[in-house]
Residue frames relative to the residue before (quaternion, step in Angstrom):
aa qw qx qy qz dx dy dz
M 1.0000 0.0000 0.0000 0.0000 0.00 0.00 0.00
S 0.5159 0.6596 -0.4170 0.3532 3.56 1.23 -0.11
N 0.7033 0.4353 -0.2686 0.4937 3.59 1.13 -0.52
L 0.1594 0.7943 -0.5627 0.1643 3.56 0.24 1.30
T 0.1437 0.8075 -0.5540 0.1427 3.57 0.83 0.98
K 0.6631 -0.4996 0.3690 0.4177 3.52 -1.27 0.34
L 0.2645 -0.7912 0.5382 0.1198 3.53 -0.72 1.11
E 0.6930 -0.5353 0.3353 0.3476 3.50 -1.35 0.21
F 0.6085 0.4767 -0.4584 0.4385 3.58 0.45 1.15
V 0.5917 -0.6297 0.3878 0.3208 3.52 -1.16 0.65
D 0.5990 -0.5580 0.4466 0.3611 3.51 -1.30 0.49
L 0.5542 -0.5567 0.4868 0.3821 3.54 -1.26 0.39
D 0.3630 -0.7430 0.5276 0.1943 3.55 -0.64 1.16
I 0.5747 -0.6177 0.4112 0.3450 3.55 -1.05 0.73
T 0.6271 0.5253 -0.3376 0.4656 3.61 1.18 -0.48
G 0.4114 -0.7280 0.4528 0.3094 3.58 1.21 -0.46
N 0.3609 0.7661 -0.4738 0.2416 3.59 1.24 0.14
N 0.7531 0.3355 -0.2012 0.5290 3.59 1.10 -0.60
Y 0.2584 0.8206 -0.4821 0.1654 3.59 1.24 0.35
L 0.6805 0.5109 -0.3124 0.4223 3.59 0.79 -0.96
S 0.6961 0.4331 -0.2859 0.4961 3.60 0.87 -0.84
W 0.6120 0.5546 -0.3491 0.4427 3.59 1.06 -0.71
V 0.6382 0.5281 -0.3255 0.4559 3.61 0.93 -0.90
L 0.6621 0.5047 -0.3068 0.4614 3.56 0.87 -0.92
D 0.6568 0.5094 -0.3084 0.4626 3.60 0.90 -0.91
V 0.6718 0.4972 -0.3001 0.4599 3.59 0.88 -0.94
E 0.6568 0.5108 -0.3234 0.4506 3.60 0.87 -0.89
I 0.6534 0.5084 -0.3146 0.4644 3.59 0.96 -0.84
H 0.7017 0.4680 -0.2794 0.4588 3.58 0.85 -0.92
L 0.6394 0.5021 -0.3366 0.4752 3.59 1.00 -0.71
D 0.6230 0.5318 -0.3304 0.4690 3.57 1.05 -0.76
A 0.6607 0.5092 -0.3035 0.4606 3.59 0.96 -0.86
K 0.7052 0.4342 -0.2531 0.5001 3.58 1.13 -0.64
G 0.4932 -0.6700 0.4271 0.3543 3.59 1.26 -0.05
L 0.5722 0.6119 -0.3600 0.4105 3.57 1.22 0.43
N 0.3536 0.7880 -0.4558 0.2152 3.59 1.26 0.16
E 0.6317 0.5465 -0.3407 0.4315 3.61 1.07 -0.58
T 0.5752 0.6349 -0.3734 0.3557 3.61 1.14 -0.55
I 0.7105 0.4326 -0.2674 0.4864 3.62 1.15 -0.42
K 0.5626 0.5956 -0.3877 0.4224 3.58 1.27 0.04
E 0.5599 -0.6298 0.4320 0.3213 3.54 -1.08 0.81
G 0.8335 0.1955 -0.1692 0.4882 3.55 -1.03 0.87
N 0.3495 0.7532 -0.4983 0.2494 3.60 1.14 0.41
E 0.2990 -0.7467 0.5743 0.1523 3.54 -1.24 0.57
E 0.2439 0.8100 -0.5007 0.1838 3.59 1.12 0.64
S 0.6114 -0.5747 0.4076 0.3604 3.53 -1.24 0.51
T 0.6400 -0.5270 0.4023 0.3884 3.54 -1.27 0.45
Q 0.6394 0.5321 -0.3233 0.4511 3.58 1.05 -0.78
D 0.6605 0.4937 -0.3120 0.4719 3.61 0.93 -0.84
K 0.6435 0.5137 -0.3226 0.4668 3.58 1.01 -0.80
A 0.6453 0.5145 -0.3189 0.4661 3.58 1.01 -0.80
N 0.6514 0.5082 -0.3171 0.4657 3.60 0.96 -0.83
A 0.6534 0.4998 -0.3099 0.4766 3.58 0.98 -0.82
M 0.6473 0.5222 -0.3158 0.4567 3.57 0.99 -0.82
I 0.6176 0.5281 -0.3365 0.4758 3.59 1.02 -0.80
F 0.6667 0.5100 -0.2960 0.4558 3.55 0.88 -0.96
L 0.6751 0.4988 -0.2972 0.4551 3.59 0.86 -0.97
R 0.6888 0.4818 -0.2905 0.4572 3.58 0.81 -0.98
Y 0.6253 0.5545 -0.3334 0.4364 3.57 1.09 -0.68
H 0.7460 0.3591 -0.1980 0.5247 3.58 1.20 -0.48
L 0.5227 0.5933 -0.4273 0.4384 3.56 1.10 0.77
H 0.5681 -0.5492 0.4919 0.3657 3.54 -1.25 0.54
E 0.6224 -0.5739 0.3777 0.3750 3.59 -1.06 0.71
G 0.6362 0.5372 -0.3286 0.4457 3.60 1.00 -0.75
L 0.6593 0.4889 -0.3019 0.4850 3.58 1.05 -0.75
K 0.5984 0.5501 -0.3625 0.4559 3.59 1.05 -0.68
T 0.6737 0.4929 -0.2902 0.4679 3.57 0.93 -0.91
E 0.6672 0.5212 -0.3026 0.4378 3.56 0.94 -0.92
Y 0.7733 0.2897 -0.1557 0.5421 3.59 1.01 -0.80
L 0.1746 0.8434 -0.4878 0.1423 3.56 1.15 0.68
T 0.7350 0.4353 -0.2434 0.4594 3.60 0.97 -0.76
V 0.5533 0.6034 -0.3998 0.4123 3.61 1.25 -0.18
K 0.0978 -0.8297 0.5494 0.0136 3.57 -0.72 1.12
D 0.6548 0.4802 -0.3052 0.4975 3.57 1.28 -0.18
P 0.4445 -0.7202 0.4545 0.2779 3.64 -0.64 1.04
Q 0.6157 0.5472 -0.3553 0.4419 3.61 1.09 -0.62
I 0.6569 0.4959 -0.3106 0.4755 3.60 0.98 -0.79
L 0.6365 0.5138 -0.3247 0.4747 3.60 0.97 -0.83
W 0.6453 0.5300 -0.3070 0.4565 3.56 0.95 -0.95
A 0.6723 0.4942 -0.2877 0.4701 3.59 0.93 -0.94
N 0.6461 0.5185 -0.3198 0.4597 3.60 1.00 -0.81
L 0.6651 0.4902 -0.3002 0.4767 3.59 0.95 -0.86
K 0.6339 0.5293 -0.3250 0.4608 3.56 1.05 -0.80
E 0.6557 0.5080 -0.3079 0.4661 3.57 0.93 -0.88
R 0.6842 0.5047 -0.2735 0.4498 3.55 1.03 -0.85
Y 0.8419 0.2350 -0.0677 0.4811 3.59 0.85 -0.99
D 0.4828 0.7100 -0.4327 0.2750 3.62 1.14 -0.28
H 0.5339 0.6264 -0.4065 0.3966 3.58 1.20 -0.36
H 0.5106 0.6468 -0.4191 0.3813 3.61 1.21 -0.33
K 0.5773 0.5715 -0.3841 0.4387 3.59 1.12 -0.54
I 0.6726 0.4945 -0.2873 0.4696 3.54 1.02 -0.82
V 0.7348 0.4188 -0.2248 0.4838 3.58 1.03 -0.78
I 0.7672 0.4142 -0.2121 0.4414 3.59 0.67 -1.12
L 0.6699 0.5249 -0.3257 0.4117 3.61 0.80 -0.91
P 0.6762 0.4634 -0.3319 0.4668 3.64 0.77 -0.80
K 0.6292 0.5295 -0.3366 0.4587 3.58 1.03 -0.76
A 0.6640 0.4968 -0.3054 0.4681 3.59 0.92 -0.88
R 0.6485 0.5044 -0.3174 0.4736 3.58 0.99 -0.82
Y 0.6376 0.5200 -0.3268 0.4650 3.59 0.97 -0.82
E 0.6663 0.4972 -0.3042 0.4651 3.58 0.89 -0.93
W 0.6459 0.5096 -0.3316 0.4616 3.60 0.98 -0.74
L 0.6880 0.4783 -0.2899 0.4625 3.57 0.89 -0.90
N 0.7555 0.3193 -0.1764 0.5442 3.57 1.13 -0.64
L 0.1665 0.8237 -0.5197 0.1541 3.54 1.15 0.69
R 0.0189 0.7833 -0.6200 0.0415 3.53 -0.82 0.99
L 0.0860 -0.7713 0.6303 0.0203 3.50 -0.87 1.03
Q 0.6623 -0.4876 0.3683 0.4337 3.55 -1.21 0.37
D 0.8425 0.0042 -0.0647 0.5348 3.57 -0.82 1.09
F 0.6003 0.5325 -0.3526 0.4814 3.58 1.09 0.68
K 0.3541 -0.7399 0.5273 0.2215 3.61 -0.49 1.11
S 0.6557 -0.5739 0.3264 0.3662 3.55 -1.12 0.68
T 0.7645 0.3220 -0.2106 0.5172 3.63 1.03 -0.55
Q 0.4311 0.7355 -0.4461 0.2724 3.56 1.25 -0.04
Y 0.5771 0.5847 -0.3916 0.4144 3.62 1.09 -0.55
R 0.6645 0.4730 -0.3060 0.4910 3.58 1.08 -0.68
E 0.6194 0.5401 -0.3372 0.4593 3.58 1.07 -0.73
K 0.6858 0.4659 -0.2738 0.4874 3.57 1.12 -0.66
G 0.6315 -0.5825 0.3150 0.4034 3.57 1.27 0.15
F 0.5116 0.6257 -0.4391 0.3923 3.61 1.21 0.19
Q 0.0574 -0.8120 0.5808 0.0014 3.55 -0.41 1.21
K 0.7487 0.2983 -0.1727 0.5663 3.55 1.25 -0.42
Y 0.6060 -0.5674 0.4293 0.3556 3.50 -1.19 0.66
S 0.6492 0.5414 -0.3209 0.4272 3.60 0.95 -0.86
E 0.6247 0.5324 -0.3428 0.4570 3.60 1.07 -0.69
L 0.6573 0.5021 -0.3039 0.4727 3.56 0.95 -0.88
I 0.6637 0.5063 -0.3073 0.4569 3.58 0.88 -0.93
S 0.6306 0.5300 -0.3368 0.4561 3.61 0.95 -0.81
C 0.6603 0.5013 -0.3009 0.4713 3.56 0.93 -0.90
L 0.6712 0.4952 -0.2993 0.4633 3.59 0.94 -0.86
L 0.6335 0.5278 -0.3346 0.4562 3.60 1.03 -0.71
V 0.6348 0.5088 -0.3274 0.4807 3.58 1.00 -0.79
A 0.6506 0.5115 -0.3145 0.4649 3.59 0.94 -0.87
E 0.6469 0.5189 -0.3149 0.4616 3.58 1.02 -0.80
Q 0.6454 0.5063 -0.3190 0.4746 3.59 0.99 -0.80
N 0.6421 0.5107 -0.3235 0.4715 3.60 0.97 -0.81
N 0.6375 0.5233 -0.3238 0.4635 3.57 1.00 -0.80
E 0.6407 0.5211 -0.3248 0.4610 3.60 0.98 -0.83
L 0.6452 0.5105 -0.3215 0.4688 3.59 0.98 -0.80
L 0.6416 0.5182 -0.3217 0.4651 3.57 0.96 -0.82
M 0.6597 0.5034 -0.3087 0.4649 3.58 0.97 -0.84
K 0.6410 0.5099 -0.3275 0.4711 3.62 0.99 -0.76
N 0.6432 0.5064 -0.3190 0.4777 3.58 0.98 -0.81
H 0.6383 0.5227 -0.3240 0.4629 3.58 1.00 -0.79
E 0.6607 0.5103 -0.3053 0.4581 3.59 0.98 -0.82
L 0.6567 0.5190 -0.3121 0.4494 3.60 1.07 -0.67
L 0.6852 0.4214 -0.2731 0.5275 3.59 1.15 -0.54
P 0.3347 -0.7828 0.4818 0.2076 3.62 -0.26 1.23
T 0.5991 -0.5724 0.4243 0.3654 3.54 -1.17 0.66
G 0.8004 0.2809 -0.2231 0.4804 3.55 -0.95 0.89
S 0.5825 0.5689 -0.3956 0.4249 3.61 1.17 -0.10
A 0.4960 -0.6519 0.4859 0.3048 3.52 -1.15 0.60
P 0.4722 -0.6631 0.4880 0.3149 3.60 -0.98 0.72
F 0.6254 -0.5144 0.4154 0.4143 3.56 -1.25 0.33
P 0.5336 -0.6092 0.4570 0.3677 3.61 -1.04 0.63
E 0.5296 -0.6405 0.4511 0.3253 3.55 -1.08 0.73
A 0.4178 -0.7025 0.5218 0.2442 3.55 -1.02 0.82
N 0.7869 0.3492 -0.2512 0.4425 3.56 -1.36 0.13
K 0.4895 0.6331 -0.4629 0.3813 3.59 0.96 0.78
G 0.7309 -0.4152 0.2307 0.4901 3.56 1.06 0.65
K 0.7281 0.3308 -0.2205 0.5585 3.61 1.20 -0.24
K 0.4281 -0.6593 0.5410 0.2990 3.55 -1.15 0.52
V 0.0083 -0.7935 0.6067 -0.0472 3.54 -0.69 1.10
E 0.1377 -0.7818 0.6045 0.0663 3.55 -0.94 0.90
T 0.1043 -0.7746 0.6206 0.0631 3.55 -0.98 0.87
N 0.2368 -0.7621 0.5887 0.1288 3.54 -1.23 0.54
L 0.4600 -0.6769 0.5101 0.2644 3.54 -1.08 0.81
V 0.1199 -0.7807 0.6119 0.0403 3.56 -0.91 0.97
Y 0.2228 -0.7841 0.5694 0.1063 3.58 -0.91 0.91
K 0.3951 -0.6566 0.5750 0.2868 3.54 -1.28 0.42
D 0.3874 -0.6929 0.5469 0.2660 3.57 -1.06 0.72
G 0.7727 -0.3872 0.2473 0.4380 3.58 -1.30 -0.03
E 0.6949 0.4512 -0.2818 0.4838 3.63 1.13 -0.54
G 0.5928 -0.5877 0.3680 0.4096 3.62 1.22 0.02
D 0.5263 0.6060 -0.4226 0.4209 3.58 1.29 0.08
F 0.5185 -0.6310 0.4725 0.3314 3.54 -1.17 0.57
D 0.1166 -0.7846 0.6087 0.0164 3.52 -0.98 0.97
D 0.2683 -0.7961 0.5206 0.1521 3.58 -0.56 1.13
G 0.5013 -0.7113 0.3886 0.3028 3.55 1.27 -0.01
N 0.7850 0.1819 -0.1592 0.5704 3.64 1.16 0.07
A 0.6252 -0.5879 0.3904 0.3334 3.55 -1.34 0.17
T 0.5218 0.6304 -0.4388 0.3712 3.62 1.15 -0.14
H 0.2144 -0.7796 0.5793 0.1034 3.54 -1.06 0.78
L 0.1151 0.8104 -0.5558 0.1454 3.51 0.43 1.27
E 0.3146 -0.7306 0.5716 0.2013 3.53 -1.17 0.55
V 0.7147 -0.4502 0.3113 0.4353 3.56 -1.27 0.29
A 0.6377 0.5520 -0.3303 0.4237 3.58 0.96 -0.83
D 0.5943 0.5783 -0.3619 0.4259 3.59 1.16 -0.55
F 0.7211 0.4337 -0.2445 0.4818 3.59 1.16 -0.49
L 0.5715 0.5947 -0.3850 0.4141 3.59 1.23 -0.17
S 0.5758 -0.6172 0.4143 0.3405 3.56 -1.15 0.63
T 0.7604 0.2027 -0.1567 0.5967 3.59 1.13 -0.48
P 0.4985 -0.6993 0.4238 0.2879 3.61 -0.76 1.01
E 0.6053 0.5762 -0.3706 0.4053 3.61 1.13 -0.43
G 0.5027 -0.6641 0.4171 0.3637 3.57 1.21 -0.24
N 0.4346 0.6673 -0.4917 0.3523 3.62 1.17 0.33
Y 0.3344 -0.7656 0.5225 0.1704 3.51 -0.78 0.99
């Protein structure tokens, strides 16, 4: 319990917009540290455990909240004060999030089509969308590498052996072939006339 350094989640914002996720993160981390009882009403935890929990809680608060609750030394009292201040977000944010999920609309995507496509969980849909986004980025990079007005490489497997070479852009956006040879496309074709 001596290593209560700042962990990988954001501080509780003074607006309370991230209260619901912050509460979950704090409860999980306090439980992992064996300090989960310190925030429960009527607890009989040791002074040392309460101090460790208080250090952890204050370390994950917005500076304005630290100042506002400067005199609070009991983690249960701080927890109760924050709950009283921000717990209404459950009433406001959760129904809105549930409504948005149930009425999810994507471009060219009917509101129930995600379920028709087999997405029963939000994480499944997001995973699919992330893969699609990565594929789109690759397509855009390939498009940027092929200058406007240039002919595409001939298609392979059409009865002729065709070899293509990867060309990179240098830092100024000019094409760099990476060596001193000055060969033309016709030098790489199987027939010098350019018949594919």
